[in-house]
C-alpha positions as CSV (number, residue, x, y, z in Angstrom):
1,X,207.7,17.8,124.7
2,X,206.5,21.1,123.4
3,X,206.4,23.9,126.0
4,X,203.7,26.4,126.1
5,X,204.5,29.9,124.8
6,X,205.4,32.5,127.5
7,X,202.7,34.8,128.7
8,X,203.3,38.6,128.3
9,X,203.9,38.7,132.1
10,X,206.6,36.0,131.9
11,X,208.2,37.9,129.0
12,X,208.0,41.1,131.0
13,X,209.6,39.5,134.0
14,X,212.4,38.0,131.9
15,X,213.1,41.4,130.4
16,X,213.0,43.0,133.8
17,X,215.6,40.5,135.1
18,X,217.9,41.4,132.2
19,X,217.5,45.1,132.8
20,X,218.1,44.7,136.6
21,X,221.3,42.7,135.8
22,X,222.6,45.7,134.0
23,X,222.5,47.9,137.1
24,X,225.8,49.4,137.9
25,X,225.7,48.3,141.5
26,X,225.5,44.7,140.3
27,X,228.8,45.1,138.5
28,X,230.7,46.5,141.5
29,X,232.4,49.1,139.4
30,X,232.5,52.9,139.5
31,X,231.5,54.5,136.3
32,X,231.7,58.2,137.1
33,X,233.5,60.7,139.2
34,X,230.1,62.1,140.1
35,X,229.0,60.3,143.2
36,X,225.3,60.3,142.4
37,X,225.4,59.2,138.8
38,X,225.6,55.5,139.3
39,X,222.7,55.6,141.7
40,X,220.7,57.7,139.2
41,X,221.4,55.2,136.4
42,X,220.3,52.3,138.6
43,X,217.1,54.2,139.5
44,X,216.3,54.6,135.8
45,X,217.1,51.0,135.1
46,X,214.8,49.9,137.9
47,X,212.0,52.1,136.6
48,X,212.4,50.5,133.2
49,X,212.4,47.0,134.8
50,X,209.2,47.8,136.6
51,X,207.5,49.1,133.4
52,X,208.5,45.9,131.6
53,X,207.3,43.7,134.4
54,X,204.0,45.4,135.0
55,X,203.4,46.1,131.4
56,X,203.5,42.4,130.7
57,X,201.0,41.7,133.4
58,X,198.7,44.4,132.0
59,X,198.8,42.9,128.6
60,X,197.8,39.5,130.0
61,X,194.9,41.1,131.9
62,X,193.7,42.9,128.7
63,X,194.0,39.7,126.7
64,X,192.0,37.8,129.3
65,X,189.3,40.5,129.3
66,X,189.1,40.5,125.5
67,X,189.0,36.7,125.5
68,X,186.1,36.8,128.0
69,X,184.2,39.2,125.8
70,X,184.7,37.1,122.7
71,X,183.4,34.0,124.5
72,X,180.3,35.8,125.8
73,X,177.1,34.3,124.2
74,X,175.8,37.7,123.1
75,X,179.1,38.6,121.4
76,X,179.1,35.2,119.6
77,X,175.7,36.1,118.1
78,X,176.9,39.3,116.5
79,X,177.8,39.5,112.9
80,X,181.4,40.0,111.7
81,X,180.9,43.7,111.2
82,X,179.6,44.2,114.7
83,X,182.4,42.2,116.2
84,X,185.0,44.2,114.2
85,X,183.4,47.5,115.4
86,X,183.6,46.4,119.0
87,X,187.2,45.4,118.7
88,X,188.0,48.7,117.0
89,X,186.3,50.6,119.9
90,X,188.3,48.6,122.5
91,X,191.5,49.3,120.6
92,X,190.6,53.1,120.4
93,X,189.8,53.2,124.2
94,X,193.2,51.5,125.0
95,X,195.0,54.0,122.8
96,X,193.3,56.9,124.4
97,X,194.0,55.6,127.9
98,X,197.7,55.1,126.9
99,X,197.9,58.6,125.5
100,X,196.4,60.0,128.7
101,X,199.0,58.1,130.8
102,X,201.8,59.3,128.5
103,X,200.6,62.9,128.9
104,X,200.5,62.6,132.7
105,X,204.0,61.1,132.7
106,X,205.3,63.8,130.4
107,X,203.9,66.5,132.6
108,X,205.5,64.9,135.7
109,X,208.9,65.5,134.1
110,X,208.4,69.2,133.3
């Protein structure tokens, strides 16, 4: 029996579980003479896990939205050049939104 491919959300959740398993508190070991360092490492790992988990969900939402667009009757009536132009515009908007988020995150760390 052939299983269906994992969704991006499932892949993100799987990656997040692996990241969370790497947390120092899960190992029960002390890795530093600095008392706050293990907690700081675990906070960073949890942040990475959340990004993986939620990023996968976001990819699924974007794919569903693009799928809905492509199945719309008006879209289906467009020629290949028009369809390519729309997909290019969507990609450009996503890249711009991603850049904007990255800039805001970068500023938060300054």
